[in-house]
C-alpha positions as CSV (number, residue, x, y, z in Angstrom):
1,M,-5.4,25.8,19.3
2,T,-1.6,25.9,19.0
3,E,0.0,23.1,16.9
4,V,2.7,21.3,18.7
5,A,5.8,20.6,16.6
6,A,7.1,17.1,16.5
7,A,10.3,16.3,18.5
8,A,13.5,16.6,16.6
9,P,15.0,13.4,15.2
10,M,18.2,11.9,16.5
11,N,21.3,13.5,15.1
12,A,23.0,10.9,12.8
13,D,26.4,12.3,13.7
14,N,25.9,11.4,17.3
15,M,24.7,7.8,16.6
16,T,26.7,4.7,17.3
17,A,27.7,2.5,14.3
18,S,24.8,0.1,15.0
19,Q,22.4,3.0,15.3
20,Q,23.6,4.4,12.0
21,E,23.1,1.0,10.4
22,R,19.5,0.8,11.6
23,R,18.9,4.4,10.4
24,K,20.3,3.5,7.0
25,A,18.1,0.3,6.9
26,L,15.1,2.6,7.4
27,T,15.9,5.1,4.7
28,D,16.9,2.3,2.3
29,T,13.6,0.7,2.9
30,V,11.7,3.9,2.2
31,I,13.7,4.3,-1.1
32,E,12.6,0.8,-2.0
33,M,9.0,1.4,-1.1
34,L,8.8,4.6,-3.2
35,A,9.6,2.4,-6.2
36,E,6.2,0.7,-5.5
37,M,4.0,3.4,-4.0
38,S,3.3,7.1,-3.5
39,P,4.7,8.9,-0.5
40,D,1.2,9.1,1.0
41,S,0.9,5.3,0.8
42,V,4.1,4.7,2.8
43,Q,3.1,3.5,6.3
44,I,5.5,3.8,9.2
45,R,4.7,0.4,10.6
46,E,5.4,-1.3,7.3
47,V,8.7,0.6,7.0
48,A,9.8,-0.8,10.4
49,E,8.7,-4.3,9.5
50,R,10.4,-4.4,6.2
51,A,13.6,-2.9,7.6
52,G,13.6,-5.3,10.6
53,V,13.7,-2.3,13.0
54,A,11.4,-2.1,16.1
55,L,8.7,0.5,15.7
56,G,9.7,2.2,18.9
57,T,13.3,2.5,17.6
58,L,12.0,4.1,14.4
59,Y,10.1,6.7,16.3
60,R,13.2,7.5,18.4
61,Y,15.2,8.1,15.3
62,F,12.3,9.8,13.4
63,P,9.5,11.1,15.6
64,A,7.4,12.1,12.6
65,K,6.8,10.5,9.1
66,Q,8.0,13.7,7.3
67,H,11.4,13.4,9.1
68,L,11.9,9.9,7.8
69,M,10.8,10.9,4.3
70,A,13.2,13.9,4.3
71,A,16.1,11.7,5.4
72,S,15.2,9.2,2.8
73,M,15.2,11.9,0.1
74,V,18.6,13.1,1.2
75,A,19.9,9.5,1.1
76,W,18.5,9.0,-2.4
77,N,20.0,12.2,-3.6
78,A,23.4,11.1,-2.2
79,R,23.2,7.9,-4.3
80,F,22.5,10.0,-7.4
81,D,25.3,12.4,-6.7
82,A,27.8,9.6,-6.1
83,G,26.9,8.1,-9.5
84,V,27.1,11.4,-11.4
85,T,30.4,12.5,-9.7
86,G,32.0,9.1,-10.6
87,E,31.0,9.5,-14.3
88,R,32.0,13.1,-14.5
89,S,35.5,12.4,-13.1
90,T,36.2,10.2,-16.1
91,R,35.5,12.9,-18.6
92,S,37.6,15.7,-20.1
93,G,36.9,19.3,-19.2
94,S,36.4,20.3,-22.9
95,E,32.7,20.6,-22.8
96,S,31.1,24.1,-22.7
97,V,29.6,25.3,-19.5
98,L,26.1,25.2,-21.0
99,N,26.5,21.6,-22.1
100,R,27.7,20.6,-18.7
101,V,24.8,22.3,-17.0
102,L,22.3,20.8,-19.5
103,E,23.7,17.3,-18.9
104,M,23.5,17.8,-15.1
105,Y,19.9,18.8,-15.2
106,A,19.0,16.2,-17.8
107,R,20.3,13.5,-15.4
108,Q,18.4,14.9,-12.5
109,M,15.2,15.1,-14.5
110,D,15.8,11.5,-15.8
111,A,16.2,10.3,-12.2
112,F,12.8,11.8,-11.3
113,H,11.3,10.4,-14.5
114,R,12.4,6.9,-13.6
115,R,11.3,7.4,-10.0
116,P,8.2,9.7,-10.2
117,N,7.3,9.2,-6.6
118,F,10.5,10.9,-5.6
119,A,9.4,13.9,-7.7
120,R,6.1,13.9,-5.7
121,L,8.0,13.6,-2.5
122,E,10.3,16.5,-3.5
123,I,7.3,18.7,-4.0
124,E,5.8,17.7,-0.6
125,L,9.1,18.3,1.2
126,Q,9.7,21.7,-0.4
127,T,6.4,23.0,1.0
128,C,6.8,21.4,4.5
129,A,7.2,23.9,7.3
130,D,8.7,21.4,9.8
131,P,12.1,22.8,11.0
132,Y,13.9,19.5,10.6
133,V,12.6,19.0,7.1
134,R,13.3,22.6,6.2
135,D,16.9,22.2,7.4
136,E,17.4,18.9,5.6
137,M,16.1,20.3,2.3
138,D,18.2,23.5,2.7
139,D,21.4,21.5,3.3
140,R,20.5,19.3,0.3
141,A,19.9,22.4,-1.8
142,A,23.3,23.9,-0.7
143,A,25.0,20.7,-1.8
144,N,23.3,20.8,-5.2
145,R,24.2,24.4,-5.6
146,T,27.9,23.6,-4.9
147,A,27.8,20.9,-7.5
148,L,26.1,23.3,-10.0
149,F,28.7,26.0,-9.4
150,G,31.4,23.4,-9.9
151,V,30.2,22.8,-13.5
152,M,29.8,26.5,-14.1
153,N,33.5,27.2,-13.5
154,G,34.3,30.6,-15.1
155,V,30.8,32.0,-14.8
156,P,30.6,35.2,-12.7
157,P,29.2,34.5,-9.2
158,E,26.2,36.7,-9.7
159,L,25.2,35.1,-13.0
160,A,25.8,31.7,-11.5
161,R,23.5,32.6,-8.6
162,V,20.8,33.8,-10.9
163,A,21.2,30.7,-13.1
164,S,20.8,28.4,-10.1
165,L,17.6,30.2,-8.9
166,S,16.1,30.4,-12.4
167,I,16.8,26.8,-13.4
168,G,15.9,25.3,-10.0
169,S,12.6,27.2,-9.9
170,T,11.7,26.1,-13.4
171,M,12.6,22.5,-12.6
172,L,10.4,22.5,-9.5
173,N,7.5,24.2,-11.3
174,S,7.8,21.8,-14.2
175,M,7.8,18.8,-11.9
176,I,4.6,20.1,-10.3
177,L,2.9,20.4,-13.7
178,W,4.2,17.0,-14.8
179,T,3.3,15.0,-11.6
180,T,-0.3,16.5,-11.7
181,G,-0.8,15.6,-15.3
182,R,-0.9,19.1,-16.8
183,I,2.1,18.6,-19.0
184,G,4.1,15.5,-20.2
185,F,7.6,14.8,-19.1
186,P,9.2,15.8,-22.5
187,E,7.7,19.3,-22.0
188,A,8.9,19.4,-18.4
189,L,12.4,18.6,-19.5
190,R,12.2,21.1,-22.4
191,N,11.2,23.9,-19.9
192,V,14.3,23.2,-17.9
193,E,16.6,23.1,-20.9
194,D,15.1,26.3,-22.4
195,V,15.9,28.2,-19.2
196,C,19.5,26.7,-19.1
197,R,20.0,27.9,-22.7
198,L,18.5,31.3,-22.0
199,V,20.6,32.2,-18.9
200,L,23.8,30.6,-20.1
201,A,23.7,31.6,-23.8
202,D,27.1,33.3,-23.6
203,Y,28.7,30.0,-22.3
204,A,27.6,27.7,-25.1
């Protein structure tokens, strides 16, 4: 039997201001709920009730739960990026490339440590085959790479690409091991830091 793909969500760029406000209310609500419960425990009806949005409207915006979860992950990531960018802009550029990269990933890992359900959601979304989810995660990854390349100013492009792949893969694998109880968070963080130091040893 052929699996029927869910309809595509509404494009946020084509929404009216009021529609965008309702969409934001939905993603904000999911972010709040993930502070209390796992991604699997988030129920669409409860999201709609908490957000004050009609259930039918929610499904027009996000025809499948994974669409809403992906949009919420992107919204959460944008909050994190805004905070980090604001803090980084107040600093001097005297830090080494390695130290800037270490700080960037330490902040990302700390964000997941404080909100472990987002680490679990990250893993679920990275393995989701839905086209919308895949595109959302690809766009988010591209934005994260741009931020990483920004702090690796002066590193040759090929080395920067390899560093991004190596560190990102290690981070995802470490989060899987951590969220499934096979390693503790300190070890997960150390894994990421060790790879940073290995691939950027010449930029310490």
